[in-house]
N, C-alpha and C positions, 0 to 999 in steps of 0.2 A: 486610531482605528477608524477606517472608513465604514460607514453604515450605508446600506443600499438606500435607505430612506433619505439620507443626507443629499446625495447627488447620484442618481442612477447613471448619468452619463460618464462620470468619473469611473465608477465601478465597471461599466461596460468597456471603457477604454482599457482599463487594466486587464480585464479578461481577454480582450482581443489581443493585447500584447502577449499575454501568457500563451494564448492559442498559437502564436507564431513560434514559440519556444518548444512547446510540447503539446500533444493532444491532451486536453484537460478533462475529458469526460469522466465524471465521477458517479459511481453507482453504489457506493457503500458509505457508511458514516465516517466522517473525518475524526481523527484523534488530534487534539490540540496539546502541545507541550512546548514550553519555552519560546513562545512567539512564532511557532510554526504549525501548519496543518499537515498531517500525514494522511493519505487516503489511497485507496486502490480503485481500479475500474475494470471494465469488462473487455479491455483490449487483450490481445494475445499475439503470439509470434506470427499469426496469419493476418493481422489487421492491416498491415502495410499493403499487402497485395490485394486484399479484398476491398478496402476502402480508398486506396490510392493515397494514403497518408505517408509521407516520407518516413523510412524506417527509423531514422535518428530521432523522430518526434514521438515514437510509440513507446510508452512506458506503462506498466501496470501497477507500479508502486511509485507514488509521487510525494515530494515534500515541497511545500511552497511557504514563502514568508507570509505570515498572517496580516502584516501591516501593509505591505506593498503588493501582495499577490505575485511576487516574482518567483520564478522557478528556482529552487535550490538544488535539488537532485532528484533522480528517478532511476528506475531499473526495469528491465524486461528480461527475466531469466530465459535463456535459450530453450526453445521448445515448450515454454510455459503457456498454459491456457489462461483464461480469465481468472482474476482473483476474487473480487467482490467481498473481500474480508476486511474487517476493521483492524488496522495496524494497532499495536500497543507499543508505547514508548516508555522505557524504564531504564534507569541507570545509564543513560547515554546510548542506549541501543533501541533499535526499532525492530519489532518482531512482526512477521507477516506470514500467514499460512498461504500456500500456493496450491493451485490445482495440479496435482501430479508431480510437484517438485518439492514437496515437504515444507518444512518451516525454514524461512530465511531470516537471518539476523544481520542488520546493517548498523553501521556507526550512524547515529542520528544526525550528526552535524555534517558529515562528508558524504554519506551514502555508500561508503566503502562496504563491501560485503565482508562481514566478520566470519560467517559460517552458515552452513545449511545442514539441516537434519532431515534427510530424505526418508528416514524411518517414520517420521511423523506424517502420517497420511490422513490428515484431518480434513473435514469438509471446509472449503475455503469461505463459505458463506457464514461461517460461525463468527460470533462476537465473543472472543475468549474472555472468560471471567478472570478477575484478579482477586486473590484472597491471601491474606497472611504473607504478603511479600512475594507471592508466586503468580505466574500466569499459567492457566490450565488449558490443555488441549486434549482432545481424544485422538489416540492413535488407532485409526480404523484399519483393521485387518480384514479386508473384504473376502479374501480367500477362505479364511476360517470362520467368517461370520461373527467376529467379536470386536469389541472396542475396549481399549484400556485408557483410563484417565491418567494423564501425565502432568506433573507439576514441574514447571521450569522456574528456577530462581535466577532472575537477571543479574 
């Protein structure tokens, strides 16, 4: 594992390399699991045109190798806004709440989308609690001004 205090130049070089593979801006806490970091950022479907970043480099859920900082996989759901939510990794799946696109579940190794639950209209800035083998999200029904706590067993 490379520590920033060991050699800042090596870490900066790795970050520059990653920055050529994908826009790496991170705005939420990372989740560590099995040698990888999973995190989200504030990019959205409009980032490419606003910031001039090539569309293929724009992702708002990203997985990187914790040892090499190499890009493993990422996704940008079509029409999705900023995420800024902490992903949760459990049983080989990565769970991430999205802004306006519900809860998305990915294969943690490949990044393949397993499914999406658009009925979970949770606030993406949430850090979902885990308890008793479940991940908890609020299903926010803004139309009827109510929230329902939902438990998902990975």
